[in-house]
N, C-alpha and C positions, 0 to 999 in steps of 0.2 A: 292676091290674097287679102281679104278684108279682115281687120282686127275688130273683134267684137268686144265691147266694154261690158263688164258684168253689170247686172242690174243694180246692185247695192252701192255702186260708185257715187251716184248723184246724191242719195240720202246720207251716205257717209261723209261726203264733202260738206254738205249743209249742216249736218250734225256737228262736225268739227268746227265750222265757223260759229255757229250758235254757242257751242260750248266754249270756245275761246273768248267770245264776247262776254258771256256770262261770268267767266273766271275773271276777266279784267274788271268787270263792274263790281263783283263781290270783292275782289282783292283790293282795288283802290277804295271802295266805299267803306270797308271795314278797317282800313288801315294796315292790312297785312302787307301791302306793296305801298311803298312811299316814293315820291319823286325826289330828286336830288335837293330841290329847294326846301321841301318839307323835312327831309332828313337834316339839313342845315339848320333849320328853325328849331328842330327838336334838340340838336346838339348844343346850340346856343342856350336854350332854355334850361337844359340840364346843367350846363356849365355855370349859368347864373344862380341856379338853386345850390349848387355845390359851393360857390363862393359865399352866398349868404349863410349856409350851414357852417362854414368854416370861420367866417369873420364876425358873425353875430356874437358868439360866446366871448370872443376877445373884447368886443365892445362892452359887453356886460361886465366882464372882468375889470376893465379899466374903470368902470363906474364903481365897482366894489373896492377899488384901491382907496376910496374916500374913506374918511372916518365915519363912524356910525351916525353921528349927528348930522354931518354933511350929507350922507346918504339920505337921511330922512327929510332934510330940507330940500335937496335936489328932487327927490321923489314927489314931494308936496308941490314944488314948483312945476314939475312936469305934468302932474295931474291937473293943475290949473290951466295948462296950455290946451288949446283946442286940438282935437285929434289929428288934424291935418298939419299942424305946425309943430307936433312933438318931435318929428325927425329933424327940423331946423334947430330945435333946442338942443338936441343931442349933437348935432354938427357944430353949434356954437361952442359947446363945452369941450370939443376935441376928442370926444370918445369914439367917433367914427372915422378918425384920421389915423392911418397906420403908417409905420416907418417906411420911408421911401415913396409914399404916395404924395401927389401934388396937392391933394385936398381931401375932404371927407367923401365917403361913398354914400350917395343918397339912399340907395336901397338898403344898405346895412344899417344906416341911421333909423330908417323906418322900422325895420326888423328889431333893431335894439330897443327902440321906444316901446314897441309892442311887448317885448320880453320884460322890460323894466316895469311896465304897467301890469303884467302878470305877477311879478314879484311883489309890487305894491298891493295888489289885491289879496295876496296870500298872507300879507303882514297884518 
């Protein structure tokens, strides 16, 4: 007895393969499906953003602990610094160094400098 395969099998298999390939291309291309390494990078990026969001206000608050005249003097000095060295200025004054840390956080210092420049421009 000979088994007869239905006529629709070959087009069905080809359609399934083409559909799977299209799904993979669209899924990976649009970001709906991510690889393990991409997921790790996304998680690290989200963590870094969360740390900045949490620590930058603390840095600004440490600056605000200064007297009003000292704040004005420090803001003027910060404005005189070049934009790429403002973070270093923040680090030198210890506003980006937190209890238990070995040293200042560079990213927080940059974000803090940006925030302080926003405060200075509003004044």
